[in-house]
NUTI-591331 format. One record per residue (C-alpha): residue in three letters; x, y, z. Coordinates in pm, whole numbers, always signed. Layout:
// residues N
DRENMAR res     xx     yy     zz
DRENMAR ALA      X      Y      Z
...
//
This chain:
// residues 521
DRENMAR res     xx     yy     zz
DRENMAR MET    -13     +7     -3
DRENMAR GLN   +102   +367    -75
DRENMAR ASN   +264   +537   +234
DRENMAR PRO    -23   +762   +350
DRENMAR LEU    +85  +1114   +310
DRENMAR LEU   -150  +1400   +432
DRENMAR PRO    +40  +1721   +491
DRENMAR PHE    -73  +1964   +744
DRENMAR LYS   -170  +2267   +540
DRENMAR ILE   -240  +2631   +673
DRENMAR LEU   -404  +2878   +434
DRENMAR ALA   -351  +3218   +568
DRENMAR LEU   -577  +3513   +450
DRENMAR GLY   -462  +3886   +529
DRENMAR PRO   -367  +4212   +419
DRENMAR PHE    -72  +4085   +240
DRENMAR THR    -87  +4361    -37
DRENMAR LEU   -262  +4697    -49
DRENMAR GLN   -411  +4646   -397
DRENMAR GLU   -768  +4520   -386
DRENMAR LYS   -824  +4285   -679
DRENMAR ARG  -1181  +4242   -730
DRENMAR ASP  -1192  +4139  -1096
DRENMAR HIS   -932  +3838  -1036
DRENMAR LEU   -931  +3706   -699
DRENMAR GLN   -579  +3573   -607
DRENMAR GLU   -558  +3201   -582
DRENMAR PRO   -364  +3092   -277
DRENMAR ILE     +5  +3091   -327
DRENMAR ARG   +234  +2827   -177
DRENMAR ILE   +525  +2930    +33
DRENMAR ASP   +855  +2746    -89
DRENMAR GLN  +1028  +2741   +267
DRENMAR ASN  +1374  +2720    +79
DRENMAR HIS  +1295  +3023   -122
DRENMAR PRO  +1044  +3212   +100
DRENMAR ASP  +1104  +3561    -56
DRENMAR GLN   +958  +3429   -404
DRENMAR VAL   +612  +3499   -248
DRENMAR MET   +667  +3849   -195
DRENMAR GLU   +804  +3881   -551
DRENMAR LYS   +506  +3699   -679
DRENMAR LEU   +288  +3987   -537
DRENMAR ASN   +471  +4296   -640
DRENMAR LEU   +438  +4481   -338
DRENMAR SER   +471  +4844   -342
DRENMAR LEU   +355  +5165   -193
DRENMAR SER   +412  +5541   -185
DRENMAR ILE   +463  +5712   +142
DRENMAR SER   +396  +6083   +180
DRENMAR LEU   +697  +6301   +303
DRENMAR PRO   +689  +6609   +519
DRENMAR GLN   +718  +6936   +324
DRENMAR ASN  +1078  +7112   +330
DRENMAR LEU  +1222  +6785   +414
DRENMAR CYS  +1369  +6735    +65
DRENMAR ARG  +1296  +6766   -301
DRENMAR TRP  +1081  +6452   -260
DRENMAR ASP   +694  +6477   -171
DRENMAR ARG   +677  +6112   -185
DRENMAR LEU   +906  +5792   -115
DRENMAR SER   +796  +5484   -373
DRENMAR LEU   +911  +5135   -205
DRENMAR ASP   +932  +4818   -366
DRENMAR LEU   +903  +4532   -115
DRENMAR LYS  +1071  +4225   -257
DRENMAR ARG  +1209  +4040    +40
DRENMAR PHE  +1120  +3979   +418
DRENMAR LYS  +1434  +4185   +511
DRENMAR ASP  +1293  +4466   +306
DRENMAR PHE  +1070  +4577   +609
DRENMAR HIS  +1420  +4626   +808
DRENMAR PRO  +1559  +5001   +786
DRENMAR ASP  +1903  +4867   +678
DRENMAR SER  +1766  +4662   +372
DRENMAR LEU  +1515  +4935   +293
DRENMAR ILE  +1814  +5192   +236
DRENMAR GLU  +2048  +4953    +68
DRENMAR ASN  +1770  +4847   -188
DRENMAR HIS  +1645  +5192   -251
DRENMAR PRO  +1891  +5364   -461
DRENMAR SER  +1803  +5735   -375
DRENMAR LEU  +1832  +5646     -2
DRENMAR LYS  +2122  +5439    -34
DRENMAR ASN  +2279  +5742   -232
DRENMAR LEU  +2199  +5960    +45
DRENMAR LEU  +2362  +5714   +285
DRENMAR GLU  +2669  +5707   +112
DRENMAR ALA  +2695  +6089    +72
DRENMAR GLY  +2672  +6124   +417
DRENMAR ARG  +2943  +5839   +482
DRENMAR PHE  +3169  +6015   +219
DRENMAR ALA  +3138  +6352   +425
DRENMAR GLU  +3220  +6204   +747
DRENMAR GLU  +3520  +5999   +611
DRENMAR SER  +3649  +6313   +445
DRENMAR LYS  +3613  +6494   +750
DRENMAR THR  +3809  +6249   +939
DRENMAR GLY  +4046  +6237   +689
DRENMAR GLY  +4144  +6610   +707
DRENMAR LEU  +3942  +6742   +394
DRENMAR ALA  +3836  +7104   +460
DRENMAR ASP  +3477  +7194   +473
DRENMAR GLU  +3479  +7391   +176
DRENMAR GLU  +3622  +7107    -29
DRENMAR ILE  +3366  +6861   +101
DRENMAR TYR  +3099  +7091    +26
DRENMAR GLN  +3220  +7151   -331
DRENMAR ARG  +3219  +6792   -380
DRENMAR LEU  +2888  +6725   -245
DRENMAR LYS  +2744  +6999   -467
DRENMAR LYS  +2838  +6778   -760
DRENMAR TRP  +2702  +6471   -579
DRENMAR PRO  +2441  +6326   -844
DRENMAR GLY  +2075  +6245   -754
DRENMAR LEU  +2095  +6405   -376
DRENMAR PRO  +1747  +6493   -261
DRENMAR VAL  +1844  +6798    -69
DRENMAR GLU  +2039  +7120   -117
DRENMAR ILE  +2390  +7108    +89
DRENMAR ARG  +2417  +7382   +324
DRENMAR PHE  +2745  +7539   +406
DRENMAR GLU  +2834  +7851   +601
DRENMAR PRO  +3203  +7958   +653
DRENMAR THR  +3266  +7960  +1020
DRENMAR ARG  +3286  +8313  +1081
DRENMAR ALA  +2936  +8368   +905
DRENMAR ARG  +2774  +8099  +1138
DRENMAR GLU  +2909  +8255  +1441
DRENMAR GLU  +2781  +8581  +1329
DRENMAR VAL  +2417  +8449  +1213
DRENMAR SER  +2327  +8205  +1501
DRENMAR SER  +2407  +8070  +1820
DRENMAR PRO  +2412  +7679  +1904
DRENMAR VAL  +2096  +7734  +2111
DRENMAR ASP  +1929  +7898  +1775
DRENMAR ASP  +2039  +7596  +1585
DRENMAR ILE  +1873  +7334  +1817
DRENMAR LEU  +1529  +7550  +1828
DRENMAR LYS  +1560  +7537  +1445
DRENMAR MET  +1568  +7164  +1460
DRENMAR VAL  +1294  +7130  +1713
DRENMAR ALA   +923  +7110  +1555
DRENMAR MET   +659  +7279  +1761
DRENMAR PRO   +316  +7140  +1782
DRENMAR GLY   +171  +7083  +1443
DRENMAR GLU   +480  +7161  +1262
DRENMAR THR   +738  +6927  +1087
DRENMAR PRO  +1109  +6967  +1177
DRENMAR ALA  +1290  +7220   +977
DRENMAR SER  +1583  +7117   +736
DRENMAR PRO  +1932  +7089   +906
DRENMAR PRO  +2077  +7419   +940
DRENMAR GLY  +2392  +7512   +757
DRENMAR GLY  +2596  +7487  +1080
DRENMAR GLN  +2545  +7097  +1119
DRENMAR PRO  +2837  +6899   +967
DRENMAR PHE  +2759  +6751   +638
DRENMAR ALA  +2722  +6385   +760
DRENMAR THR  +2488  +6510  +1044
DRENMAR GLN  +2276  +6703   +785
DRENMAR MET  +2232  +6354   +568
DRENMAR ASN  +2161  +6151   +884
DRENMAR LEU  +1873  +6408   +989
DRENMAR ILE  +1725  +6379   +685
DRENMAR LEU  +1720  +5981   +650
DRENMAR GLN  +1612  +5979  +1020
DRENMAR GLN  +1324  +6171   +941
DRENMAR ILE  +1241  +5993   +622
DRENMAR LEU  +1258  +5639   +821
DRENMAR GLY  +1051  +5807  +1080
DRENMAR GLN   +763  +5873   +820
DRENMAR VAL   +798  +5532   +657
DRENMAR PHE   +775  +5315  +1001
DRENMAR SER   +504  +5551  +1112
DRENMAR ASP   +295  +5513   +809
DRENMAR PRO    -43  +5310   +859
DRENMAR ASP    -12  +5126   +533
DRENMAR PHE   +352  +5006   +605
DRENMAR ARG   +283  +4917   +959
DRENMAR ASN     +2  +4691   +835
DRENMAR LEU   +181  +4544   +571
DRENMAR GLU   +484  +4469   +792
DRENMAR SER   +272  +4342  +1074
DRENMAR THR   +105  +4070   +846
DRENMAR TRP   +425  +3958   +684
DRENMAR GLN   +594  +3970  +1029
DRENMAR GLY   +317  +3725  +1145
DRENMAR LEU   +382  +3504   +838
DRENMAR GLN   +740  +3493   +912
DRENMAR PHE   +688  +3387  +1268
DRENMAR LEU   +441  +3123  +1168
DRENMAR MET   +739  +2995   +909
DRENMAR LYS   +996  +2991  +1159
DRENMAR GLN   +771  +2742  +1365
DRENMAR ALA   +735  +2510  +1051
DRENMAR GLY  +1097  +2510   +987
DRENMAR ALA  +1216  +2308   +700
DRENMAR ASP   +928  +1995   +777
DRENMAR LYS   +812  +1878   +437
DRENMAR ASP   +492  +1756   +603
DRENMAR ILE   +376  +2106   +645
DRENMAR ILE   +257  +2347   +394
DRENMAR LEU   +169  +2704   +410
DRENMAR GLU     +0  +2891   +164
DRENMAR ILE   -127  +3275   +153
DRENMAR ALA   -402  +3476    -23
DRENMAR PRO   -419  +3856     -6
DRENMAR VAL   -763  +3967   +129
DRENMAR SER   -922  +4274   +292
DRENMAR LEU  -1259  +4331   +474
DRENMAR ASN  -1407  +4473   +159
DRENMAR THR  -1308  +4127    -24
DRENMAR LEU  -1359  +3878   +225
DRENMAR GLU  -1679  +3795   +125
DRENMAR GLU  -1628  +3721   -237
DRENMAR THR  -1303  +3570   -170
DRENMAR LEU  -1434  +3338    +61
DRENMAR ASP  -1699  +3233   -204
DRENMAR HIS  -1448  +3184   -454
DRENMAR LEU  -1232  +2967   -211
DRENMAR THR  -1538  +2773   -125
DRENMAR VAL  -1524  +2614   -506
DRENMAR SER  -1159  +2644   -556
DRENMAR LEU  -1021  +2476   -268
DRENMAR ILE  -1245  +2157   -267
DRENMAR ASP  -1014  +1953   -427
DRENMAR GLU   -695  +2070   -225
DRENMAR LEU   -841  +2147   +138
DRENMAR PRO   -634  +2328   +396
DRENMAR SER   -604  +2159   +735
DRENMAR LEU   -649  +2502   +910
DRENMAR VAL   -733  +2856   +795
DRENMAR LEU   -590  +3191   +963
DRENMAR LEU   -780  +3485   +891
DRENMAR ASP   -572  +3820   +993
DRENMAR LEU   -827  +4082   +986
DRENMAR PRO   -942  +4306  +1247
DRENMAR PHE  -1306  +4230  +1366
DRENMAR ASP  -1537  +4442  +1586
DRENMAR ASN  -1891  +4439  +1672
DRENMAR SER  -2011  +4650  +1395
DRENMAR PRO  -2293  +4483  +1177
DRENMAR ARG  -2092  +4442   +870
DRENMAR CYS  -1795  +4256  +1093
DRENMAR LEU  -2050  +4023  +1224
DRENMAR GLU  -2184  +3930   +906
DRENMAR LEU  -1815  +3842   +787
DRENMAR LEU  -1773  +3626  +1085
DRENMAR GLU  -2100  +3435   +975
DRENMAR LYS  -1960  +3410   +635
DRENMAR ALA  -1636  +3267   +760
DRENMAR ALA  -1793  +3027   +988
DRENMAR LEU  -2017  +2902   +702
DRENMAR PHE  -1719  +2866   +509
DRENMAR SER  -1529  +2685   +753
DRENMAR GLU  -1831  +2459   +803
DRENMAR THR  -1860  +2386   +419
DRENMAR LEU  -1509  +2279   +414
DRENMAR LEU  -1505  +2118   +736
DRENMAR VAL  -1164  +2304   +811
DRENMAR PRO  -1113  +2533  +1151
DRENMAR THR  -1058  +2880  +1085
DRENMAR LEU   -883  +3121  +1340
DRENMAR CYS   -997  +3488  +1339
DRENMAR TRP   -952  +3761  +1598
DRENMAR VAL  -1115  +4068  +1750
DRENMAR THR  -1011  +4421  +1855
DRENMAR PRO  -1113  +4586  +2192
DRENMAR LYS  -1379  +4737  +1990
DRENMAR PHE  -1569  +4413  +1980
DRENMAR LEU  -1664  +4475  +2352
DRENMAR TYR  -1700  +4860  +2297
DRENMAR LEU  -1367  +4935  +2436
DRENMAR ASP  -1081  +5150  +2297
DRENMAR GLU   -808  +4939  +2501
DRENMAR TRP   -801  +4617  +2670
DRENMAR LYS   -688  +4793  +2972
DRENMAR GLU  -1046  +4929  +2993
DRENMAR LEU  -1176  +4577  +3055
DRENMAR GLY  -1202  +4630  +3434
DRENMAR ARG  -1507  +4858  +3390
DRENMAR LEU  -1706  +4551  +3221
DRENMAR PRO  -1955  +4331  +3427
DRENMAR PHE  -1909  +3947  +3416
DRENMAR LEU  -1849  +3903  +3029
DRENMAR PRO  -2118  +3609  +2988
DRENMAR HIS  -2363  +3825  +3122
DRENMAR TYR  -2228  +4125  +2907
DRENMAR PHE  -2283  +3913  +2615
DRENMAR ASP  -2661  +3870  +2693
DRENMAR GLU  -2707  +4258  +2629
DRENMAR PRO  -2889  +4370  +2304
DRENMAR VAL  -2592  +4490  +2142
DRENMAR PHE  -2448  +4140  +2094
DRENMAR ALA  -2761  +3969  +1961
DRENMAR LYS  -2565  +3893  +1633
DRENMAR TRP  -2280  +3735  +1820
DRENMAR ARG  -2533  +3520  +2020
DRENMAR ARG  -2695  +3405  +1700
DRENMAR LEU  -2356  +3306  +1559
DRENMAR LYS  -2270  +3122  +1859
DRENMAR GLU  -2589  +2927  +1853
DRENMAR SER  -2536  +2834  +1465
DRENMAR SER  -2413  +2487  +1380
DRENMAR SER  -2122  +2638  +1192
DRENMAR SER  -1992  +2798  +1512
DRENMAR LYS  -1780  +2516  +1613
DRENMAR TRP  -1586  +2545  +1299
DRENMAR MET  -1465  +2901  +1401
DRENMAR ALA  -1239  +2997  +1663
DRENMAR VAL  -1188  +3379  +1770
DRENMAR THR   -867  +3508  +1938
DRENMAR CYS   -771  +3848  +2095
DRENMAR ASN   -466  +4025  +2227
DRENMAR LEU   -208  +4139  +2006
DRENMAR PHE   +144  +4049  +2072
DRENMAR LEU   +506  +4184  +1990
DRENMAR ILE   +790  +4009  +1808
DRENMAR ARG  +1044  +4294  +1785
DRENMAR TYR  +1121  +4599  +1981
DRENMAR PRO  +1069  +4961  +1811
DRENMAR TYR  +1383  +5074  +1637
DRENMAR GLY  +1572  +5304  +1888
DRENMAR PRO  +1794  +5252  +2195
DRENMAR ASP  +1664  +4892  +2231
DRENMAR ASN  +1686  +4786  +1856
DRENMAR ARG  +1926  +4982  +1652
DRENMAR SER  +1959  +4987  +1316
DRENMAR ARG  +2308  +4987  +1176
DRENMAR SER  +2301  +5233   +894
DRENMAR VAL  +2101  +5528  +1069
DRENMAR HIS  +1983  +5553  +1415
DRENMAR PHE  +1617  +5666  +1450
DRENMAR ASN  +1341  +5619  +1692
DRENMAR GLU  +1036  +5422  +1589
DRENMAR SER   +707  +5607  +1746
DRENMAR ASP   +511  +5316  +1824
DRENMAR TYR   +535  +4933  +1884
DRENMAR LEU   +457  +4679  +1582
DRENMAR TRP   +168  +4473  +1708
DRENMAR ILE   +118  +4138  +1565
DRENMAR SER   -231  +3965  +1522
DRENMAR PRO   -301  +3681  +1763
DRENMAR VAL   -408  +3439  +1514
DRENMAR TRP    -33  +3408  +1397
DRENMAR ALA    +37  +3307  +1775
DRENMAR ALA   -223  +3044  +1789
DRENMAR GLY   -122  +2889  +1453
DRENMAR SER   +238  +2881  +1566
DRENMAR LEU   +126  +2703  +1890
DRENMAR ILE    -87  +2458  +1690
DRENMAR LEU   +220  +2399  +1461
DRENMAR GLN   +424  +2335  +1754
DRENMAR SER   +168  +2074  +1871
DRENMAR LEU   +199  +1884  +1548
DRENMAR LEU   +572  +1879  +1542
DRENMAR LYS   +614  +1787  +1906
DRENMAR THR   +340  +1535  +1923
DRENMAR GLY   +224  +1440  +1572
DRENMAR TRP   -133  +1605  +1637
DRENMAR PRO   -236  +1965  +1619
DRENMAR THR   -463  +1904  +1943
DRENMAR ARG   -213  +1974  +2228
DRENMAR PHE   -138  +2350  +2173
DRENMAR THR   -286  +2416  +2541
DRENMAR GLU    +22  +2248  +2709
DRENMAR TRP   +167  +2585  +2783
DRENMAR GLN   +478  +2441  +2970
DRENMAR SER   +606  +2285  +2686
DRENMAR ILE   +440  +2451  +2404
DRENMAR ARG   +453  +2850  +2398
DRENMAR LEU   +599  +3120  +2220
DRENMAR ASN   +948  +3215  +2353
DRENMAR ASP  +1192  +3515  +2324
DRENMAR LEU   +908  +3790  +2270
DRENMAR ALA   +959  +4162  +2273
DRENMAR LEU   +815  +4344  +2595
DRENMAR HIS   +625  +4673  +2651
DRENMAR MET   +562  +4826  +2993
DRENMAR ILE   +244  +4821  +3175
DRENMAR GLU   +160  +4926  +3522
DRENMAR GLY   +454  +5128  +3574
DRENMAR ASP   +786  +4897  +3522
DRENMAR ARG   +618  +4571  +3446
DRENMAR GLY   +707  +4403  +3100
DRENMAR ILE   +482  +4194  +2910
DRENMAR PRO   +480  +4088  +2536
DRENMAR THR   +100  +4101  +2489
DRENMAR GLU   -111  +4400  +2476
DRENMAR THR   -238  +4343  +2825
DRENMAR ASN   -242  +4084  +3120
DRENMAR PHE   -579  +3900  +3194
DRENMAR SER   -674  +3782  +3536
DRENMAR GLU   -759  +3405  +3582
DRENMAR GLU  -1130  +3510  +3604
DRENMAR ARG  -1152  +3708  +3302
DRENMAR ILE   -968  +3423  +3101
DRENMAR ASP  -1230  +3200  +3212
DRENMAR GLN  -1503  +3468  +3134
DRENMAR PHE  -1354  +3503  +2768
DRENMAR ILE  -1367  +3120  +2727
DRENMAR ARG  -1730  +3109  +2832
DRENMAR GLY  -1795  +3377  +2581
DRENMAR GLY  -1653  +3188  +2296
DRENMAR ILE  -1308  +3403  +2289
DRENMAR ILE   -955  +3271  +2309
DRENMAR PRO   -724  +3520  +2473
DRENMAR LEU   -352  +3483  +2413
DRENMAR ILE   -196  +3511  +2769
DRENMAR SER   +147  +3619  +2908
DRENMAR PRO   +266  +3652  +3266
DRENMAR LEU   +417  +3978  +3383
DRENMAR ASN   +793  +4014  +3338
DRENMAR ARG   +813  +3711  +3117
DRENMAR ASP   +914  +3699  +2747
DRENMAR PHE   +667  +3424  +2640
DRENMAR ALA   +289  +3377  +2559
DRENMAR PHE    +63  +3092  +2533
DRENMAR ILE   -283  +2975  +2506
DRENMAR PRO   -390  +2792  +2848
DRENMAR ARG   -762  +2699  +2747
DRENMAR GLU   -925  +2669  +2417
DRENMAR THR  -1292  +2688  +2277
DRENMAR THR  -1471  +2763  +1954
DRENMAR ALA  -1714  +3044  +1905
DRENMAR GLY  -1970  +2810  +1958
DRENMAR GLY  -1815  +2695  +2301
DRENMAR SER  -1705  +2354  +2155
DRENMAR SER  -1330  +2218  +2154
DRENMAR LEU  -1114  +2353  +1899
DRENMAR SER   -883  +2067  +1953
DRENMAR TYR  -1173  +1821  +1855
DRENMAR GLN  -1258  +2001  +1559
DRENMAR LEU   -895  +2004  +1447
DRENMAR PHE   -882  +1612  +1490
DRENMAR LEU  -1224  +1573  +1341
DRENMAR SER  -1086  +1772  +1020
DRENMAR ARG   -777  +1568  +1023
DRENMAR ILE   -957  +1213  +1035
DRENMAR THR  -1216  +1321   +791
DRENMAR GLN   -956  +1463   +521
DRENMAR PHE   -775  +1125   +560
DRENMAR LEU  -1100   +928   +482
DRENMAR PHE  -1113  +1139   +176
DRENMAR TRP   -753  +1079    +89
DRENMAR CYS   -823   +701   +101
DRENMAR LYS  -1152   +734    -95
DRENMAR ASP   -956   +922   -377
DRENMAR ARG   -668   +659   -403
DRENMAR PHE   -825   +318   -329
DRENMAR GLU   -957   +106   -627
DRENMAR LYS  -1317   +151   -713
DRENMAR ASP  -1586    -99   -616
DRENMAR LEU  -1397   -278   -351
DRENMAR GLU  -1595   -549   -179
DRENMAR PRO  -1708   -423   +186
DRENMAR SER  -1473   -670   +350
DRENMAR LEU  -1159   -579   +152
DRENMAR LEU  -1237   -216   +185
DRENMAR GLU  -1261   -274   +586
DRENMAR GLU   -926   -427   +568
DRENMAR ARG   -766   -146   +327
DRENMAR LEU   -899   +121   +567
DRENMAR LYS   -752    -52   +879
DRENMAR ARG   -427    -99   +714
DRENMAR ALA   -414   +294   +605
DRENMAR PHE   -532   +426   +933
DRENMAR SER   -267   +228  +1099
DRENMAR LEU    +10   +363   +868
DRENMAR PHE   -116   +713   +915
DRENMAR TRP   -118   +678  +1293
DRENMAR GLU   +239   +545  +1258
DRENMAR ARG   +352   +846  +1065
DRENMAR SER   +235  +1078  +1340
DRENMAR GLY   +462   +888  +1576
DRENMAR ASN   +200   +690  +1733
DRENMAR ILE    +11   +338  +1714
DRENMAR LEU   -362   +319  +1618
DRENMAR PRO   -579   +350  +1919
DRENMAR ARG   -741    +40  +2051
DRENMAR GLY  -1076   +210  +2049
DRENMAR PHE  -1038   +228  +1664
DRENMAR GLU  -1339    +54  +1459
DRENMAR VAL  -1445    +54  +1089
DRENMAR SER  -1702   -126   +926
DRENMAR ALA  -1812   -147   +550
DRENMAR THR  -2157   -235   +479
DRENMAR LYS  -2381   -237   +140
DRENMAR SER  -2756   -286   +168
DRENMAR LYS  -2809   -359   -192
DRENMAR PRO  -2582   -421   -475
DRENMAR ASP  -2671    -94   -663
DRENMAR GLN  -2609   +109   -370
DRENMAR PRO  -2273   +266   -223
DRENMAR THR  -2100   +100    +52
DRENMAR LEU  -2162   +290   +386
DRENMAR VAL  -1833   +323   +566
DRENMAR ARG  -1869   +375   +954
DRENMAR ILE  -1561   +474  +1163
DRENMAR MET  -1547   +512  +1525
DRENMAR ILE  -1225   +655  +1704
DRENMAR ASP  -1178   +640  +2087
DRENMAR PRO   -847   +849  +2090
DRENMAR SER   -619   +867  +2382
DRENMAR ARG   -574  +1202  +2574
DRENMAR HIS   -217  +1192  +2414
DRENMAR MET   -397  +1272  +2088
DRENMAR LEU   -690  +1460  +2200
DRENMAR PRO   -706  +1612  +2558
DRENMAR SER  -1049  +1587  +2588
DRENMAR GLY  -1077  +1221  +2514
DRENMAR ALA  -1400  +1280  +2311
DRENMAR LYS  -1492   +992  +2049
DRENMAR VAL  -1512  +1057  +1690
DRENMAR GLU  -1772   +859  +1490
DRENMAR LEU  -1809   +921  +1098
DRENMAR GLU  -2015   +787   +814
DRENMAR LEU  -1932   +838   +448
DRENMAR ASN  -2116   +662   +138
DRENMAR TRP  -1817   +531    -34
//
């Protein structure tokens, strides 16, 4: 018999591009783990960033992002000809000054430097002393509220002038909302890829989507994925409690139920009518709060049959520190204005992958002592306490979230790791069970597609037992004693009815719940 091979495939849907292609919906793109940058090249990522007036001759900066590294300031400068040219001019000025070249000679050479976006300023020493004092120079570089910083005064060394321009350009890039959203999504994907490593039994695919294109994308994928089912779908879009978002959550749940594939999505504090999670303390007992009229659509979703195929997470996390004193770039030192937050669906997906790689099954991701996200960046809350997630939830609130159908990402104070201690689905069932059920169902379909047609029921039973035994061995386990399969045919012209019952060990499924399936063969 052919050795059963059923890779674990994760399909990630998110804002991987800025362009919304409604006319030709993007098919999922498979990531080559040996050449991960190819996926970015296929999407032709580009954006244009507005620059402050009077900063330089450019009013906008066009960026082409072709590699994961292009989100780093050093690579961004290195791969942008104009920024690299500006950096090299600054280095020339600094090295020339160190080498003893006169300021006027450096100035004359910089004036002839091709392609500089700034006018190099130079004032003889005597003129500078007459015109301004050091305090005046500092004041000129300080932006008052509502103003942009002035261009570097002529009294500044040439290299400093170049660096100040580059610092302000990088500050604009790394505070641009479009750039930050792109980086957050791609950083989340890269984090997931690191968990997968080079394992050939794990397949990662992505498809660009936005809140505006999600509905038609799911309609398209429902048809196109039917022969190439994923094992798990990650949906990296921020959902709140608006009518439109709840409609899209219902759509995502129906999509998952149709394909029998769990989907992970996430909600912002606005889902609970909060601006930030730190305001959670003013809310009552969450299960009672969800009984209020404003959550009627959420309750309707929770009560639907499709809700057990969707899991909802919350609490963003940090992968890197902001660029600045704690995370310096080599080329130009600048201070990033805010933290880069990553969606919790990437955290949950990473934990599920860890479970798969460590145990052979994607079901034990809540065993946080051994399955957790390590070496995360920290931010400060409650004074001097560091944490890698947006906030810290109490045990009581964690329990309330779970009862409300939401899985919070958790981190203890002053530790650099995060985990999921308990799990659920939107409908209150077990996500681990749905992952297990989906895996078994897809393997049954795998057998149906590869077995000979019109097998006698007894031979079909034998083949299925052998196939499932090999499948279990491939996961590093043996077939459970509580595995039963039967194949019966009531009439010669009727299809064979296959029944499978699995009573898995808690090593495979922590809840120990039984799985029963019926399929017309």
